[in-house]
C-alpha positions as CSV (number, residue, x, y, z in Angstrom):
1,M,0.0,0.0,0.0
2,K,1.3,3.4,-1.0
3,R,1.2,6.4,1.4
4,I,-1.5,8.1,-0.7
5,D,-3.7,5.0,-0.5
6,A,-3.4,5.0,3.3
7,L,-4.2,8.7,3.4
8,R,-7.4,8.2,1.4
9,I,-8.5,5.6,4.0
10,I,-7.5,7.9,6.9
11,A,-9.2,10.9,5.4
12,A,-12.5,9.0,4.9
13,Q,-12.7,8.1,8.6
14,T,-11.5,11.4,10.0
15,S,-13.4,14.1,8.1
16,D,-15.0,15.3,11.4
17,L,-11.8,15.1,13.5
18,P,-8.8,17.4,14.0
19,V,-5.9,15.9,12.0
20,V,-2.3,17.1,12.5
21,V,-0.1,16.0,9.6
22,T,3.6,15.8,9.3
23,C,5.5,17.8,6.7
24,A,6.6,17.1,3.1
25,A,4.9,14.4,1.0
26,S,2.4,13.4,3.7
27,S,0.9,16.9,3.9
28,R,1.0,17.4,0.1
29,E,-0.6,14.0,-0.6
30,L,-3.3,14.5,2.1
31,A,-4.1,17.9,0.7
32,A,-4.4,16.5,-2.7
33,V,-6.9,13.7,-1.7
34,A,-9.0,15.5,0.9
35,D,-8.0,19.0,1.9
36,G,-10.1,20.4,4.7
37,P,-10.1,22.9,7.5
38,N,-9.8,20.1,10.0
39,H,-6.2,19.4,8.7
40,L,-3.3,21.1,10.2
41,Y,-0.4,20.7,7.8
42,L,3.0,21.1,9.6
43,L,4.9,22.5,6.7
44,D,8.7,22.5,7.5
45,A,8.1,21.2,11.0
46,M,9.5,17.7,10.8
47,G,9.1,15.7,14.0
48,L,6.4,17.8,15.6
49,A,3.1,16.2,14.5
50,G,2.9,14.0,17.6
51,S,3.8,16.9,19.9
52,V,1.3,19.3,18.4
53,A,-1.4,16.6,18.4
54,T,-0.6,15.8,22.1
55,G,-1.2,19.5,22.9
56,V,-4.5,19.5,21.0
57,A,-5.6,16.3,22.7
58,L,-4.9,17.8,26.1
59,G,-6.7,21.0,25.1
60,I,-9.9,19.2,23.9
61,A,-10.0,16.8,27.0
62,D,-13.1,18.4,28.4
63,T,-14.9,19.1,25.1
64,D,-17.1,17.0,22.9
65,V,-14.4,16.5,20.2
66,P,-13.9,12.8,20.4
67,K,-10.3,12.4,19.1
68,V,-7.3,14.1,17.5
69,V,-5.3,12.2,14.9
70,A,-1.6,12.7,14.2
71,I,-0.3,11.4,10.9
72,E,3.4,10.9,11.3
73,G,6.1,9.2,9.2
74,D,8.9,7.0,10.6
75,G,11.6,9.5,9.7
76,S,9.7,12.3,11.3
77,L,9.0,10.4,14.4
78,L,12.7,9.5,14.7
79,M,13.4,13.3,14.6
80,N,11.4,13.6,17.9
81,P,11.0,10.2,19.6
82,N,10.5,12.1,22.9
83,V,6.8,12.5,22.0
84,L,6.3,8.8,22.8
85,P,7.3,8.9,26.5
86,T,5.8,12.4,26.9
87,A,2.3,11.3,25.7
88,G,2.8,7.9,27.5
89,F,3.3,9.9,30.7
90,L,0.6,12.5,30.2
91,R,-1.9,9.9,28.9
92,P,-4.2,12.1,26.7
93,S,-7.2,9.9,26.2
94,K,-8.2,11.5,22.9
95,L,-4.8,11.1,21.1
96,V,-4.3,8.7,18.2
97,M,-1.1,8.6,16.2
98,V,-1.0,6.9,12.8
99,L,2.5,6.1,11.9
100,L,3.0,5.6,8.1
101,D,6.2,3.6,8.2
102,N,8.1,2.9,4.9
103,D,11.6,2.6,6.5
104,V,13.0,5.6,4.5
105,Y,13.2,9.4,4.5
106,G,11.0,9.9,1.4
107,A,12.2,13.5,1.0
108,T,15.9,12.6,0.8
109,A,16.2,10.1,-2.0
110,N,14.8,7.3,0.2
111,L,17.7,7.2,2.6
112,P,17.0,4.5,5.2
113,T,15.6,5.3,8.7
114,Y,16.3,3.2,11.8
115,G,12.8,1.8,11.3
116,S,14.2,-1.1,9.3
117,R,15.8,-2.5,12.5
118,I,13.9,-0.7,15.4
119,D,10.3,-1.6,15.8
120,L,8.7,1.8,16.4
121,G,5.4,0.1,17.6
122,E,7.4,-1.7,20.3
123,L,9.0,1.7,21.2
124,A,5.5,3.2,21.6
125,A,4.3,0.2,23.6
126,A,7.3,0.5,26.0
127,A,6.3,4.2,26.5
128,G,2.8,3.3,27.5
129,W,0.8,3.6,24.3
130,T,-1.8,1.1,23.2
131,V,-0.5,-0.3,19.9
132,R,-2.3,-1.7,16.8
133,R,-0.8,-2.6,13.5
134,A,-1.9,-2.7,9.8
135,A,-0.1,-3.7,6.6
136,D,-2.8,-3.5,3.9
137,P,-5.8,-1.3,3.1
138,E,-8.4,-3.6,4.7
139,E,-6.4,-3.9,7.9
140,L,-5.9,-0.2,8.0
141,G,-9.6,0.5,7.7
142,E,-10.5,-2.0,10.4
143,R,-7.7,-1.0,12.8
144,L,-8.5,2.7,12.3
145,T,-12.1,2.1,13.1
146,E,-11.0,0.3,16.3
147,V,-8.4,2.8,17.5
148,L,-10.8,5.7,17.2
149,T,-12.9,4.0,19.9
150,L,-10.0,3.3,22.4
151,D,-8.7,5.5,25.2
152,G,-5.4,7.0,24.2
153,P,-2.7,7.4,23.7
154,V,-3.1,5.0,20.8
155,F,-0.4,4.2,18.2
156,L,-1.5,2.7,14.9
157,H,1.7,1.4,13.2
158,V,1.0,1.1,9.4
159,R,3.5,-0.4,7.0
160,I,3.5,1.3,3.6
161,A,5.5,0.9,0.4
162,V,8.4,3.2,-0.4
163,G,7.5,6.0,-2.9
164,N,5.8,9.4,-3.1
165,A,2.7,9.8,-5.3
166,T,3.5,11.4,-8.7
167,G,1.7,14.5,-10.0
168,V,0.9,15.9,-6.5
169,P,1.2,19.7,-6.4
170,K,3.3,21.4,-3.8
171,L,1.5,22.7,-0.8
172,L,2.4,26.4,-1.0
173,E,-0.3,27.9,1.3
174,N,0.8,30.3,4.0
175,P,1.3,28.2,7.2
176,V,-0.2,31.1,9.2
177,I,-3.4,31.0,7.2
178,L,-3.5,27.2,7.4
179,G,-3.0,27.4,11.2
180,R,-5.8,30.0,11.6
181,R,-8.1,27.9,9.4
182,F,-7.6,24.9,11.6
183,Q,-7.9,26.9,14.8
184,D,-11.2,28.4,13.7
185,W,-12.5,25.0,12.6
186,L,-11.6,23.5,16.0
187,A,-13.1,26.4,17.9
188,T,-16.5,25.8,16.4
189,R,-16.4,22.1,17.4
190,S,-14.9,22.2,20.9
191,K,-17.8,23.0,23.1
192,V,-17.1,22.3,26.8
193,K,-19.1,19.2,28.0
194,A,-22.0,20.0,30.2
195,G,-21.4,19.8,34.0
196,R,-17.6,20.6,33.7
């Protein structure tokens, strides 16, 4: 399964959820298949999707927003593996991270990551995350449906094939405008639960 195929499945199940997306091809490809105000594209912020999503999950804890989803790559996660013990310690119940793992840095001529020898799902489990795995489109759809019902932090480790989608336009939007769009969208949906 290619990244863009995985992103189509994820987008179909998260259209009403806040989604924080790592930089480069992941952001471009998601914007190409299903751009929406619920997507926060972290352009030029490699390694921070999990951290930003952790903050969002903590911020929506007492609201009726059910989950926040981080879409991360193995190379990006390895730029900031500290997010795993941080979220494992803080235990944001609404946090789901989907790791699209192809064992390479797709933006740097497919140089290998440590993911080929280090199981990032095991690393997440050791840090206190609930871990599920998927390796094909059917499994991804099923596991994603499941993890969106579990208390977080939840880590969905998805194996994908190497390669970026061709013909996908660059995402040249102003990051400030994208951030404001996401903030405004989230503000309309994060009503504090009654009695809190």
